[in-house]
C-alpha positions in Angstrom: 125.0 145.6 103.5 121.9 146.2 101.4 118.7 144.2 101.8 118.0 144.1 98.1 114.3 145.0 98.6 113.7 142.1 101.0 112.1 142.7 104.4 114.4 142.6 107.4 112.2 140.2 109.2 110.6 137.3 107.4 106.8 137.4 107.2 104.9 134.7 109.0 103.0 132.4 106.6 99.3 132.3 107.4 97.3 129.6 105.6 94.1 130.8 103.8 92.0 127.9 105.2 90.0 127.9 108.5 91.8 128.6 111.7 91.9 126.3 114.7 89.0 128.2 116.3 86.9 127.7 113.1 87.8 124.0 113.1 86.6 123.6 116.7 83.3 125.2 116.0 82.9 123.1 112.8 83.7 119.9 114.7 81.3 120.7 117.4 78.5 121.4 114.9 78.9 117.9 113.3 77.0 114.9 114.7 79.2 112.4 116.5 80.3 109.5 114.3 78.7 106.1 114.7 80.2 103.8 117.3 82.6 101.3 115.7 81.3 97.8 115.6 83.5 94.9 116.4 83.5 91.9 114.2 81.0 89.3 115.3 82.1 85.7 115.6 79.1 83.8 114.3 78.9 80.0 114.7 76.7 77.2 113.5 74.2 77.8 116.4 72.6 80.8 118.1 75.2 83.3 119.3 75.1 86.1 122.0 76.1 89.4 120.4 75.2 93.0 120.0 73.2 93.9 116.9 75.1 96.4 114.7 71.9 98.0 113.6 69.7 98.4 116.7 72.5 98.1 119.3 70.6 95.6 121.4 72.2 92.7 123.2 70.7 89.7 121.5 70.9 86.0 120.9 70.8 85.6 117.1 68.0 83.9 115.3 69.4 81.2 112.9 67.9 80.2 109.6 69.6 77.3 107.8 69.9 77.5 104.0 70.8 74.8 101.5 73.9 75.2 99.4 75.8 73.3 96.7 77.4 71.4 99.6 74.0 70.2 100.7 73.1 69.0 97.2 76.5 67.2 96.9 76.0 65.4 100.2 72.5 64.4 99.1 73.9 62.9 95.9 76.6 61.0 97.8 74.0 59.7 100.3 71.8 58.7 97.4 74.5 56.8 95.6 75.9 55.1 98.8 72.7 54.0 100.6 69.6 55.5 98.9 69.0 58.0 101.7 69.3 61.3 99.7 67.0 63.2 102.0 69.3 63.0 105.0 71.4 66.2 104.2 68.1 68.1 103.7 66.7 67.0 107.1 70.0 67.6 109.0 71.5 71.1 109.5 75.1 69.9 109.4 75.4 70.4 105.6 73.6 73.8 105.5 74.9 77.3 106.1 73.7 79.2 109.2 72.2 82.7 108.4 72.1 84.9 111.5 69.4 87.5 112.0 68.5 90.0 114.8 65.3 88.9 116.6 64.6 92.6 117.4 64.9 94.4 114.1 64.9 91.3 111.8 68.1 92.5 110.0 70.6 90.1 108.5 73.8 89.9 110.6 76.0 87.4 108.8 76.4 83.8 107.6 78.4 80.9 109.1 79.6 78.9 106.1 80.2 75.2 106.6 
C-alpha cells in the first residue's frame, strides 16, 4: 500500500488566532462589564428603586406633565360643566416622569 504522498499521521489543525492563554490575559486586562440593570416598575407615585446611573437606593422624584389626554379631559370638563381647569389641577390625567433625587437623571415615565 502506498501513501500517495500523504502523511501517515494526520496533522493537528492549529487555528491562527489567539490561544486560550492569550484569551485569558486579554480578558483579565479588560474592565469588568457594567452590572445589568433590572427593569424598573414605575407607578403614578414615588417608587423605591435603585438608580441605574448612580446605583443609589432611592425614592424617585415625580414631576407630572400634561399630555393630549389632559387637554381632552379639560375639553370634556369644559363642555359638560364649565370646569375645564380641573384636569390641569389634578394629577390623575397627567403622566408621571420619574427622576433620581441624587443625580437628577431621568429614569422613566408612567403613562396614564
